[in-house]
All heavy atoms as TSV, in Angstrom:
chain	resi	resn	atom	element	x	y	z
A	1	MET	N	N	-144.873	-165.104	31.084
A	1	MET	CA	C	-143.985	-164.777	32.180
A	1	MET	C	C	-142.858	-165.805	32.296
A	1	MET	O	O	-141.734	-165.440	32.576
A	1	MET	CB	C	-144.765	-164.720	33.497
A	1	MET	CG	C	-145.710	-163.541	33.630
A	1	MET	SD	S	-144.889	-161.958	33.653
A	1	MET	CE	C	-144.125	-162.006	35.228
A	2	ALA	N	N	-143.179	-167.057	32.083
A	2	ALA	CA	C	-142.156	-168.089	32.196
A	2	ALA	C	C	-141.077	-167.895	31.135
A	2	ALA	O	O	-139.882	-168.065	31.416
A	2	ALA	CB	C	-142.785	-169.474	32.064
A	3	ALA	N	N	-141.481	-167.533	29.925
A	3	ALA	CA	C	-140.509	-167.302	28.859
A	3	ALA	C	C	-139.629	-166.099	29.186
A	3	ALA	O	O	-138.421	-166.107	28.929
A	3	ALA	CB	C	-141.227	-167.088	27.532
A	4	ALA	N	N	-140.225	-165.072	29.773
A	4	ALA	CA	C	-139.453	-163.885	30.146
A	4	ALA	C	C	-138.443	-164.232	31.241
A	4	ALA	O	O	-137.287	-163.794	31.195
A	4	ALA	CB	C	-140.386	-162.782	30.631
A	5	ARG	N	N	-138.870	-165.024	32.210
A	5	ARG	CA	C	-137.943	-165.431	33.282
A	5	ARG	C	C	-136.805	-166.275	32.716
A	5	ARG	O	O	-135.672	-166.182	33.170
A	5	ARG	CB	C	-138.690	-166.206	34.355
A	5	ARG	CG	C	-139.475	-165.319	35.264
A	5	ARG	CD	C	-139.963	-166.060	36.495
A	5	ARG	NE	N	-141.044	-165.333	37.096
A	5	ARG	CZ	C	-142.335	-165.619	36.950
A	5	ARG	NH1	N	-142.702	-166.669	36.244
A	5	ARG	NH2	N	-143.260	-164.889	37.513
A	6	ALA	N	N	-137.114	-167.096	31.738
A	6	ALA	CA	C	-136.087	-167.925	31.122
A	6	ALA	C	C	-135.034	-167.061	30.429
A	6	ALA	O	O	-133.873	-167.445	30.332
A	6	ALA	CB	C	-136.718	-168.889	30.123
A	7	ARG	N	N	-135.437	-165.864	29.970
A	7	ARG	CA	C	-134.491	-164.938	29.336
A	7	ARG	C	C	-133.817	-164.022	30.354
A	7	ARG	O	O	-133.066	-163.132	29.989
A	7	ARG	CB	C	-135.227	-164.079	28.304
A	7	ARG	CG	C	-135.726	-164.851	27.103
A	7	ARG	CD	C	-136.205	-163.922	25.998
A	7	ARG	NE	N	-137.120	-162.897	26.466
A	7	ARG	CZ	C	-138.455	-163.000	26.494
A	7	ARG	NH1	N	-139.029	-164.129	26.092
A	7	ARG	NH2	N	-139.208	-162.010	26.900
A	8	GLY	N	N	-134.113	-164.232	31.645
A	8	GLY	CA	C	-133.463	-163.436	32.676
A	8	GLY	C	C	-134.240	-162.213	33.114
A	8	GLY	O	O	-133.718	-161.373	33.846
A	9	ARG	N	N	-135.487	-162.079	32.683
A	9	ARG	CA	C	-136.327	-160.951	33.068
A	9	ARG	C	C	-137.089	-161.289	34.352
A	9	ARG	O	O	-137.482	-162.429	34.556
A	9	ARG	CB	C	-137.341	-160.625	31.962
A	9	ARG	CG	C	-136.721	-160.300	30.646
A	9	ARG	CD	C	-136.076	-158.958	30.695
A	9	ARG	NE	N	-135.601	-158.571	29.369
A	9	ARG	CZ	C	-135.093	-157.412	29.105
A	9	ARG	NH1	N	-134.971	-156.515	30.044
A	9	ARG	NH2	N	-134.679	-157.137	27.893
A	10	LYS	N	N	-137.271	-160.295	35.182
A	10	LYS	CA	C	-137.985	-160.536	36.429
A	10	LYS	C	C	-139.401	-159.985	36.401
A	10	LYS	O	O	-140.317	-160.579	36.936
A	10	LYS	CB	C	-137.246	-159.894	37.610
A	10	LYS	CG	C	-135.923	-160.555	37.915
A	10	LYS	CD	C	-135.291	-159.936	39.118
A	10	LYS	CE	C	-133.965	-160.585	39.425
A	10	LYS	NZ	N	-133.307	-159.983	40.559
A	11	GLY	N	N	-139.596	-158.823	35.818
A	11	GLY	CA	C	-140.910	-158.196	35.821
A	11	GLY	C	C	-141.123	-157.385	37.084
A	11	GLY	O	O	-140.442	-157.550	38.074
A	12	GLY	N	N	-142.061	-156.483	37.023
A	12	GLY	CA	C	-142.362	-155.652	38.185
A	12	GLY	C	C	-141.518	-154.391	38.208
A	12	GLY	O	O	-140.604	-154.201	37.402
A	13	ARG	N	N	-141.872	-153.534	39.143
A	13	ARG	CA	C	-141.201	-152.252	39.265
A	13	ARG	C	C	-139.935	-152.380	40.104
A	13	ARG	O	O	-139.909	-153.126	41.078
A	13	ARG	CB	C	-142.158	-151.256	39.911
A	13	ARG	CG	C	-141.668	-149.852	39.936
A	13	ARG	CD	C	-142.731	-148.949	40.561
A	13	ARG	NE	N	-142.251	-147.586	40.568
A	13	ARG	CZ	C	-142.915	-146.582	40.033
A	13	ARG	NH1	N	-144.083	-146.780	39.476
A	13	ARG	NH2	N	-142.429	-145.370	40.081
A	14	ARG	N	N	-138.917	-151.637	39.747
A	14	ARG	CA	C	-137.681	-151.644	40.525
A	14	ARG	C	C	-137.906	-150.933	41.849
A	14	ARG	O	O	-138.644	-149.948	41.907
A	14	ARG	CB	C	-136.567	-150.926	39.766
A	14	ARG	CG	C	-136.107	-151.707	38.564
A	14	ARG	CD	C	-134.899	-151.056	37.942
A	14	ARG	NE	N	-134.454	-151.848	36.813
A	14	ARG	CZ	C	-133.858	-151.374	35.751
A	14	ARG	NH1	N	-133.617	-150.086	35.658
A	14	ARG	NH2	N	-133.482	-152.165	34.774
A	15	PRO	N	N	-137.250	-151.405	42.912
A	15	PRO	CA	C	-137.414	-150.744	44.210
A	15	PRO	C	C	-136.815	-149.337	44.196
A	15	PRO	O	O	-135.797	-149.089	43.546
A	15	PRO	CB	C	-136.653	-151.638	45.186
A	15	PRO	CG	C	-136.087	-152.749	44.411
A	15	PRO	CD	C	-136.438	-152.601	42.984
A	16	LYS	N	N	-137.467	-148.410	44.896
A	16	LYS	CA	C	-136.987	-147.033	44.951
A	16	LYS	C	C	-135.758	-146.913	45.843
A	16	LYS	O	O	-134.904	-146.074	45.624
A	16	LYS	CB	C	-138.077	-146.100	45.492
A	16	LYS	CG	C	-139.242	-145.920	44.550
A	16	LYS	CD	C	-138.843	-145.201	43.296
A	16	LYS	CE	C	-138.891	-143.708	43.507
A	16	LYS	NZ	N	-138.631	-142.952	42.290
A	17	LEU	N	N	-135.680	-147.739	46.885
A	17	LEU	CA	C	-134.547	-147.690	47.807
A	17	LEU	C	C	-133.728	-148.966	47.689
A	17	LEU	O	O	-134.272	-150.055	47.514
A	17	LEU	CB	C	-135.030	-147.552	49.258
A	17	LEU	CG	C	-135.868	-146.339	49.608
A	17	LEU	CD1	C	-136.230	-146.377	51.089
A	17	LEU	CD2	C	-135.161	-145.052	49.276
A	18	THR	N	N	-132.413	-148.813	47.826
A	18	THR	CA	C	-131.551	-149.985	47.870
A	18	THR	C	C	-131.694	-150.639	49.236
A	18	THR	O	O	-132.285	-150.064	50.162
A	18	THR	CB	C	-130.083	-149.591	47.640
A	18	THR	OG1	O	-129.656	-148.758	48.724
A	18	THR	CG2	C	-129.900	-148.874	46.319
A	19	ALA	N	N	-131.149	-151.817	49.386
A	19	ALA	CA	C	-131.203	-152.505	50.678
A	19	ALA	C	C	-130.493	-151.676	51.746
A	19	ALA	O	O	-130.957	-151.588	52.889
A	19	ALA	CB	C	-130.566	-153.887	50.560
A	20	HIS	N	N	-129.387	-151.047	51.383
A	20	HIS	CA	C	-128.642	-150.221	52.336
A	20	HIS	C	C	-129.465	-149.004	52.755
A	20	HIS	O	O	-129.508	-148.642	53.932
A	20	HIS	CB	C	-127.310	-149.777	51.719
A	20	HIS	CG	C	-126.479	-148.970	52.657
A	20	HIS	ND1	N	-126.509	-147.604	52.673
A	20	HIS	CD2	C	-125.610	-149.347	53.631
A	20	HIS	CE1	C	-125.691	-147.155	53.606
A	20	HIS	NE2	N	-125.126	-148.203	54.206
A	21	GLN	N	N	-130.128	-148.367	51.804
A	21	GLN	CA	C	-130.957	-147.203	52.114
A	21	GLN	C	C	-132.137	-147.595	53.002
A	21	GLN	O	O	-132.484	-146.873	53.938
A	21	GLN	CB	C	-131.473	-146.555	50.832
A	21	GLN	CG	C	-130.411	-145.826	50.048
A	21	GLN	CD	C	-130.927	-145.349	48.707
A	21	GLN	OE1	O	-131.752	-146.011	48.071
A	21	GLN	NE2	N	-130.431	-144.208	48.266
A	22	ALA	N	N	-132.744	-148.730	52.732
A	22	ALA	CA	C	-133.871	-149.197	53.541
A	22	ALA	C	C	-133.413	-149.486	54.966
A	22	ALA	O	O	-134.111	-149.163	55.932
A	22	ALA	CB	C	-134.480	-150.449	52.910
A	23	GLU	N	N	-132.239	-150.070	55.101
A	23	GLU	CA	C	-131.686	-150.361	56.421
A	23	GLU	C	C	-131.402	-149.065	57.177
A	23	GLU	O	O	-131.706	-148.945	58.367
A	23	GLU	CB	C	-130.409	-151.185	56.274
A	23	GLU	CG	C	-129.780	-151.595	57.585
A	23	GLU	CD	C	-128.521	-152.413	57.379
A	23	GLU	OE1	O	-128.418	-153.117	56.358
A	23	GLU	OE2	O	-127.642	-152.332	58.251
A	24	LEU	N	N	-130.837	-148.080	56.487
A	24	LEU	CA	C	-130.546	-146.788	57.096
A	24	LEU	C	C	-131.838	-146.090	57.520
A	24	LEU	O	O	-131.918	-145.527	58.617
A	24	LEU	CB	C	-129.766	-145.906	56.127
A	24	LEU	CG	C	-129.415	-144.502	56.620
A	24	LEU	CD1	C	-128.575	-144.561	57.886
A	24	LEU	CD2	C	-128.679	-143.737	55.535
A	25	ALA	N	N	-132.859	-146.141	56.685
A	25	ALA	CA	C	-134.146	-145.539	57.020
A	25	ALA	C	C	-134.723	-146.184	58.271
A	25	ALA	O	O	-135.241	-145.495	59.158
A	25	ALA	CB	C	-135.108	-145.685	55.850
A	26	GLN	N	N	-134.622	-147.495	58.378
A	26	GLN	CA	C	-135.125	-148.210	59.552
A	26	GLN	C	C	-134.356	-147.801	60.800
A	26	GLN	O	O	-134.945	-147.574	61.865
A	26	GLN	CB	C	-135.027	-149.718	59.340
A	26	GLN	CG	C	-135.624	-150.538	60.461
A	26	GLN	CD	C	-137.129	-150.445	60.505
A	26	GLN	OE1	O	-137.788	-150.744	59.521
A	26	GLN	NE2	N	-137.694	-150.039	61.621
A	27	GLN	N	N	-133.035	-147.671	60.685
A	27	GLN	CA	C	-132.219	-147.267	61.827
A	27	GLN	C	C	-132.563	-145.856	62.288
A	27	GLN	O	O	-132.675	-145.601	63.489
A	27	GLN	CB	C	-130.735	-147.346	61.476
A	27	GLN	CG	C	-130.217	-148.752	61.331
A	27	GLN	CD	C	-128.801	-148.793	60.807
A	27	GLN	OE1	O	-128.192	-147.770	60.531
A	27	GLN	NE2	N	-128.268	-149.996	60.648
A	28	LEU	N	N	-132.731	-144.937	61.351
A	28	LEU	CA	C	-133.082	-143.559	61.693
A	28	LEU	C	C	-134.443	-143.503	62.381
A	28	LEU	O	O	-134.653	-142.760	63.332
A	28	LEU	CB	C	-133.081	-142.672	60.447
A	28	LEU	CG	C	-131.736	-142.396	59.807
A	28	LEU	CD1	C	-131.919	-141.685	58.477
A	28	LEU	CD2	C	-130.853	-141.580	60.733
A	29	TYR	N	N	-135.370	-144.297	61.883
A	29	TYR	CA	C	-136.711	-144.316	62.458
A	29	TYR	C	C	-136.698	-144.940	63.852
A	29	TYR	O	O	-137.322	-144.415	64.780
A	29	TYR	CB	C	-137.644	-145.091	61.531
A	29	TYR	CG	C	-139.071	-145.126	62.011
A	29	TYR	CD1	C	-139.897	-144.018	61.879
A	29	TYR	CD2	C	-139.605	-146.269	62.595
A	29	TYR	CE1	C	-141.205	-144.034	62.313
A	29	TYR	CE2	C	-140.912	-146.300	63.033
A	29	TYR	CZ	C	-141.702	-145.184	62.897
A	29	TYR	OH	O	-142.996	-145.216	63.336
A	30	ASP	N	N	-136.000	-146.058	64.017
A	30	ASP	CA	C	-135.943	-146.739	65.315
A	30	ASP	C	C	-135.269	-145.885	66.377
A	30	ASP	O	O	-135.656	-145.917	67.543
A	30	ASP	CB	C	-135.212	-148.079	65.189
A	30	ASP	CG	C	-136.023	-149.107	64.425
A	30	ASP	OD1	O	-137.253	-148.917	64.270
A	30	ASP	OD2	O	-135.424	-150.101	63.962
A	31	ALA	N	N	-134.243	-145.145	65.981
A	31	ALA	CA	C	-133.509	-144.310	66.933
A	31	ALA	C	C	-134.243	-143.010	67.232
A	31	ALA	O	O	-133.793	-142.219	68.060
A	31	ALA	CB	C	-132.119	-144.007	66.385
A	32	ARG	N	N	-135.358	-142.773	66.547
A	32	ARG	CA	C	-136.140	-141.539	66.702
A	32	ARG	C	C	-135.310	-140.297	66.400
A	32	ARG	O	O	-135.513	-139.231	66.969
A	32	ARG	CB	C	-136.732	-141.431	68.114
A	32	ARG	CG	C	-137.590	-142.582	68.536
A	32	ARG	CD	C	-138.948	-142.486	67.887
A	32	ARG	NE	N	-139.864	-143.471	68.463
A	32	ARG	CZ	C	-140.433	-144.415	67.756
A	32	ARG	NH1	N	-140.190	-144.523	66.478
A	32	ARG	NH2	N	-141.262	-145.253	68.313
A	33	GLU	N	N	-134.340	-140.459	65.484
A	33	GLU	CA	C	-133.500	-139.334	65.097
A	33	GLU	C	C	-134.213	-138.417	64.113
A	33	GLU	O	O	-134.004	-137.216	64.122
A	33	GLU	CB	C	-132.197	-139.840	64.465
A	33	GLU	CG	C	-131.270	-140.509	65.444
A	33	GLU	CD	C	-129.981	-140.966	64.793
A	33	GLU	OE1	O	-129.579	-140.387	63.781
A	33	GLU	OE2	O	-129.385	-141.912	65.324
A	34	LYS	N	N	-135.033	-138.999	63.251
A	34	LYS	CA	C	-135.719	-138.225	62.217
A	34	LYS	C	C	-137.158	-138.706	62.099
A	34	LYS	O	O	-137.465	-139.862	62.368
A	34	LYS	CB	C	-135.018	-138.376	60.868
A	34	LYS	CG	C	-133.604	-137.829	60.850
A	34	LYS	CD	C	-133.173	-137.520	59.444
A	34	LYS	CE	C	-131.791	-136.934	59.401
A	34	LYS	NZ	N	-131.722	-135.587	59.913
A	35	THR	N	N	-138.012	-137.798	61.652
A	35	THR	CA	C	-139.399	-138.176	61.398
A	35	THR	C	C	-139.476	-138.900	60.057
A	35	THR	O	O	-138.525	-138.882	59.266
A	35	THR	CB	C	-140.305	-136.932	61.350
A	35	THR	OG1	O	-139.916	-136.128	60.233
A	35	THR	CG2	C	-140.210	-136.126	62.631
A	36	VAL	N	N	-140.613	-139.504	59.795
A	36	VAL	CA	C	-140.801	-140.203	58.521
A	36	VAL	C	C	-140.684	-139.206	57.367
A	36	VAL	O	O	-140.089	-139.505	56.333
A	36	VAL	CB	C	-142.154	-140.943	58.500
A	36	VAL	CG1	C	-142.430	-141.519	57.123
A	36	VAL	CG2	C	-142.163	-142.037	59.540
A	37	GLN	N	N	-141.232	-138.008	57.551
A	37	GLN	CA	C	-141.143	-136.988	56.504
A	37	GLN	C	C	-139.696	-136.593	56.244
A	37	GLN	O	O	-139.277	-136.436	55.089
A	37	GLN	CB	C	-141.953	-135.752	56.890
A	37	GLN	CG	C	-141.943	-134.682	55.813
A	37	GLN	CD	C	-142.589	-135.151	54.517
A	37	GLN	OE1	O	-143.750	-135.536	54.515
A	37	GLN	NE2	N	-141.860	-135.133	53.430
A	38	GLU	N	N	-138.889	-136.456	57.284
A	38	GLU	CA	C	-137.477	-136.102	57.112
A	38	GLU	C	C	-136.710	-137.217	56.409
A	38	GLU	O	O	-135.845	-136.952	55.575
A	38	GLU	CB	C	-136.843	-135.792	58.465
A	38	GLU	CG	C	-137.338	-134.506	59.089
A	38	GLU	CD	C	-136.872	-134.300	60.514
A	38	GLU	OE1	O	-136.551	-135.291	61.198
A	38	GLU	OE2	O	-136.832	-133.140	60.948
A	39	ILE	N	N	-137.027	-138.464	56.742
A	39	ILE	CA	C	-136.385	-139.597	56.073
A	39	ILE	C	C	-136.785	-139.620	54.596
A	39	ILE	O	O	-135.945	-139.828	53.721
A	39	ILE	CB	C	-136.761	-140.923	56.768
A	39	ILE	CG1	C	-136.215	-140.944	58.200
A	39	ILE	CG2	C	-136.218	-142.120	55.986
A	39	ILE	CD1	C	-136.761	-142.077	59.052
A	40	ALA	N	N	-138.060	-139.373	54.321
A	40	ALA	CA	C	-138.543	-139.345	52.940
A	40	ALA	C	C	-137.853	-138.236	52.160
A	40	ALA	O	O	-137.446	-138.437	51.006
A	40	ALA	CB	C	-140.056	-139.151	52.920
A	41	ASP	N	N	-137.700	-137.069	52.766
A	41	ASP	CA	C	-137.009	-135.963	52.108
A	41	ASP	C	C	-135.543	-136.302	51.840
A	41	ASP	O	O	-134.986	-135.928	50.810
A	41	ASP	CB	C	-137.094	-134.688	52.949
A	41	ASP	CG	C	-138.509	-134.131	53.013
A	41	ASP	OD1	O	-139.335	-134.493	52.144
A	41	ASP	OD2	O	-138.778	-133.335	53.928
A	42	LEU	N	N	-134.934	-137.024	52.767
A	42	LEU	CA	C	-133.532	-137.418	52.617
A	42	LEU	C	C	-133.323	-138.289	51.371
A	42	LEU	O	O	-132.351	-138.115	50.639
A	42	LEU	CB	C	-133.084	-138.185	53.870
A	42	LEU	CG	C	-131.659	-138.686	53.923
A	42	LEU	CD1	C	-130.686	-137.519	54.014
A	42	LEU	CD2	C	-131.477	-139.600	55.125
A	43	PHE	N	N	-134.268	-139.186	51.114
A	43	PHE	CA	C	-134.156	-140.102	49.973
A	43	PHE	C	C	-134.981	-139.641	48.772
A	43	PHE	O	O	-135.058	-140.361	47.773
A	43	PHE	CB	C	-134.578	-141.513	50.379
A	43	PHE	CG	C	-133.674	-142.135	51.409
A	43	PHE	CD1	C	-134.153	-142.471	52.666
A	43	PHE	CD2	C	-132.344	-142.379	51.139
A	43	PHE	CE1	C	-133.330	-143.042	53.617
A	43	PHE	CE2	C	-131.510	-142.952	52.080
A	43	PHE	CZ	C	-132.000	-143.281	53.328
A	44	THR	N	N	-135.604	-138.499	48.884
A	44	THR	CA	C	-136.469	-137.924	47.831
A	44	THR	C	C	-137.522	-138.919	47.332
A	44	THR	O	O	-137.639	-139.191	46.138
A	44	THR	CB	C	-135.656	-137.360	46.648
A	44	THR	OG1	O	-134.911	-138.409	46.038
A	44	THR	CG2	C	-134.726	-136.250	47.093
A	45	VAL	N	N	-138.252	-139.466	48.288
A	45	VAL	CA	C	-139.376	-140.350	47.997
A	45	VAL	C	C	-140.555	-139.904	48.861
A	45	VAL	O	O	-140.371	-139.205	49.854
A	45	VAL	CB	C	-139.041	-141.833	48.288
A	45	VAL	CG1	C	-137.948	-142.345	47.371
A	45	VAL	CG2	C	-138.657	-142.040	49.732
A	46	PRO	N	N	-141.767	-140.306	48.525
A	46	PRO	CA	C	-142.914	-139.957	49.374
A	46	PRO	C	C	-142.905	-140.726	50.698
A	46	PRO	O	O	-142.248	-141.773	50.830
A	46	PRO	CB	C	-144.124	-140.347	48.537
A	46	PRO	CG	C	-143.632	-141.011	47.324
A	46	PRO	CD	C	-142.153	-140.952	47.296
A	47	ARG	N	N	-143.648	-140.205	51.657
A	47	ARG	CA	C	-143.726	-140.866	52.968
A	47	ARG	C	C	-144.255	-142.284	52.847
A	47	ARG	O	O	-143.816	-143.184	53.568
A	47	ARG	CB	C	-144.652	-140.078	53.905
A	47	ARG	CG	C	-144.043	-138.854	54.497
A	47	ARG	CD	C	-144.898	-138.269	55.625
A	47	ARG	NE	N	-146.304	-138.556	55.504
A	47	ARG	CZ	C	-147.240	-137.673	55.152
A	47	ARG	NH1	N	-146.911	-136.446	54.851
A	47	ARG	NH2	N	-148.501	-138.025	55.093
A	48	SER	N	N	-145.198	-142.496	51.938
A	48	SER	CA	C	-145.795	-143.824	51.787
A	48	SER	C	C	-144.745	-144.870	51.399
A	48	SER	O	O	-144.844	-146.028	51.809
A	48	SER	CB	C	-146.923	-143.792	50.759
A	48	SER	OG	O	-146.444	-143.338	49.511
A	49	THR	N	N	-143.743	-144.464	50.643
A	49	THR	CA	C	-142.666	-145.383	50.275
A	49	THR	C	C	-141.866	-145.779	51.507
A	49	THR	O	O	-141.530	-146.952	51.702
A	49	THR	CB	C	-141.749	-144.738	49.231
A	49	THR	OG1	O	-142.515	-144.445	48.068
A	49	THR	CG2	C	-140.586	-145.655	48.860
A	50	ILE	N	N	-141.577	-144.811	52.362
A	50	ILE	CA	C	-140.828	-145.091	53.597
A	50	ILE	C	C	-141.629	-146.037	54.485
A	50	ILE	O	O	-141.096	-147.012	55.017
A	50	ILE	CB	C	-140.489	-143.787	54.342
A	50	ILE	CG1	C	-139.606	-142.878	53.482
A	50	ILE	CG2	C	-139.820	-144.091	55.677
A	50	ILE	CD1	C	-138.281	-143.478	53.086
A	51	TYR	N	N	-142.927	-145.754	54.636
A	51	TYR	CA	C	-143.762	-146.641	55.453
A	51	TYR	C	C	-143.764	-148.060	54.900
A	51	TYR	O	O	-143.828	-149.024	55.653
A	51	TYR	CB	C	-145.194	-146.114	55.529
A	51	TYR	CG	C	-145.377	-145.019	56.549
A	51	TYR	CD1	C	-145.763	-143.752	56.148
A	51	TYR	CD2	C	-145.166	-145.247	57.903
A	51	TYR	CE1	C	-145.939	-142.734	57.080
A	51	TYR	CE2	C	-145.322	-144.241	58.826
A	51	TYR	CZ	C	-145.720	-142.997	58.419
A	51	TYR	OH	O	-145.885	-142.002	59.337
A	52	GLY	N	N	-143.680	-148.214	53.592
A	52	GLY	CA	C	-143.640	-149.542	52.991
A	52	GLY	C	C	-142.376	-150.309	53.334
A	52	GLY	O	O	-142.385	-151.532	53.401
A	53	TYR	N	N	-141.292	-149.585	53.571
A	53	TYR	CA	C	-140.026	-150.233	53.899
A	53	TYR	C	C	-139.835	-150.445	55.394
A	53	TYR	O	O	-139.089	-151.326	55.802
A	53	TYR	CB	C	-138.849	-149.408	53.374
A	53	TYR	CG	C	-138.582	-149.606	51.903
A	53	TYR	CD1	C	-139.086	-148.737	50.953
A	53	TYR	CD2	C	-137.799	-150.666	51.459
A	53	TYR	CE1	C	-138.840	-148.906	49.607
A	53	TYR	CE2	C	-137.543	-150.864	50.114
A	53	TYR	CZ	C	-138.070	-149.971	49.199
A	53	TYR	OH	O	-137.813	-150.160	47.860
A	54	LEU	N	N	-140.479	-149.652	56.229
A	54	LEU	CA	C	-140.285	-149.738	57.675
A	54	LEU	C	C	-140.873	-151.041	58.211
A	54	LEU	O	O	-141.986	-151.422	57.854
A	54	LEU	CB	C	-140.933	-148.559	58.385
A	54	LEU	CG	C	-140.295	-147.206	58.128
A	54	LEU	CD1	C	-141.061	-146.119	58.874
A	54	LEU	CD2	C	-138.838	-147.192	58.536
A	55	ASN	N	N	-140.100	-151.702	59.045
A	55	ASN	CA	C	-140.510	-152.938	59.705
A	55	ASN	C	C	-140.961	-154.011	58.731
A	55	ASN	O	O	-141.780	-154.846	59.064
A	55	ASN	CB	C	-141.625	-152.661	60.720
A	55	ASN	CG	C	-141.164	-151.759	61.829
A	55	ASN	OD1	O	-140.054	-151.902	62.332
A	55	ASN	ND2	N	-141.983	-150.815	62.205
A	56	LYS	N	N	-140.426	-153.980	57.525
A	56	LYS	CA	C	-140.784	-154.983	56.529
A	56	LYS	C	C	-140.363	-156.374	56.974
A	56	LYS	O	O	-141.058	-157.354	56.733
A	56	LYS	CB	C	-140.113	-154.641	55.198
A	56	LYS	CG	C	-140.820	-155.174	53.997
A	56	LYS	CD	C	-140.201	-154.626	52.748
A	56	LYS	CE	C	-141.260	-154.548	51.673
A	56	LYS	NZ	N	-140.755	-154.014	50.436
A	57	SER	N	N	-139.234	-156.478	57.665
A	57	SER	CA	C	-138.740	-157.779	58.097
A	57	SER	C	C	-139.528	-158.332	59.284
A	57	SER	O	O	-139.502	-159.513	59.547
A	57	SER	CB	C	-137.259	-157.683	58.478
A	57	SER	OG	O	-137.096	-156.768	59.548
A	58	ASP	N	N	-140.271	-157.467	60.006
A	58	ASP	CA	C	-141.030	-157.925	61.172
A	58	ASP	C	C	-142.378	-158.524	60.794
A	58	ASP	O	O	-142.989	-159.208	61.589
A	58	ASP	CB	C	-141.272	-156.756	62.140
A	58	ASP	CG	C	-139.986	-156.266	62.778
A	58	ASP	OD1	O	-138.992	-157.017	62.717
A	58	ASP	OD2	O	-139.962	-155.156	63.311
A	59	GLN	N	N	-142.842	-158.283	59.571
A	59	GLN	CA	C	-144.145	-158.762	59.160
A	59	GLN	C	C	-144.077	-160.244	58.832
A	59	GLN	O	O	-143.102	-160.723	58.260
A	59	GLN	CB	C	-144.644	-157.994	57.935
A	59	GLN	CG	C	-144.875	-156.529	58.223
A	59	GLN	CD	C	-145.260	-155.778	56.961
A	59	GLN	OE1	O	-145.294	-156.336	55.881
A	59	GLN	NE2	N	-145.534	-154.492	57.111
A	60	PRO	N	N	-145.124	-160.992	59.203
A	60	PRO	CA	C	-145.136	-162.409	58.853
A	60	PRO	C	C	-145.228	-162.599	57.351
A	60	PRO	O	O	-145.896	-161.841	56.657
A	60	PRO	CB	C	-146.384	-162.952	59.557
A	60	PRO	CG	C	-147.225	-161.763	59.846
A	60	PRO	CD	C	-146.301	-160.577	59.945
A	61	SER	N	N	-144.547	-163.602	56.856
A	61	SER	CA	C	-144.497	-163.830	55.408
A	61	SER	C	C	-145.789	-164.429	54.874
A	61	SER	O	O	-146.035	-164.376	53.690
A	61	SER	CB	C	-143.319	-164.731	55.052
A	61	SER	OG	O	-143.460	-165.974	55.717
A	62	GLY	N	N	-146.632	-164.980	55.729
A	62	GLY	CA	C	-147.865	-165.590	55.285
A	62	GLY	C	C	-148.975	-164.603	54.993
A	62	GLY	O	O	-149.950	-164.928	54.352
A	63	ALA	N	N	-148.821	-163.376	55.459
A	63	ALA	CA	C	-149.904	-162.388	55.279
A	63	ALA	C	C	-149.736	-161.589	54.023
A	63	ALA	O	O	-148.754	-161.441	53.432
A	63	ALA	CB	C	-149.930	-161.432	56.470
């Protein structure tokens, strides 16, 4: 892994949503404008992906 990082590789799966999309999903959810299913349909991802992005910044980093 260290050799890969030295070559500029990060490893892991790419995020399904961009930072802007995740922010928009959070805003839609907080404003109660759309359900989680409607937000998931909007970005063509499963509901579980949306739940993974919601309130991500509110979670403590130690957990």
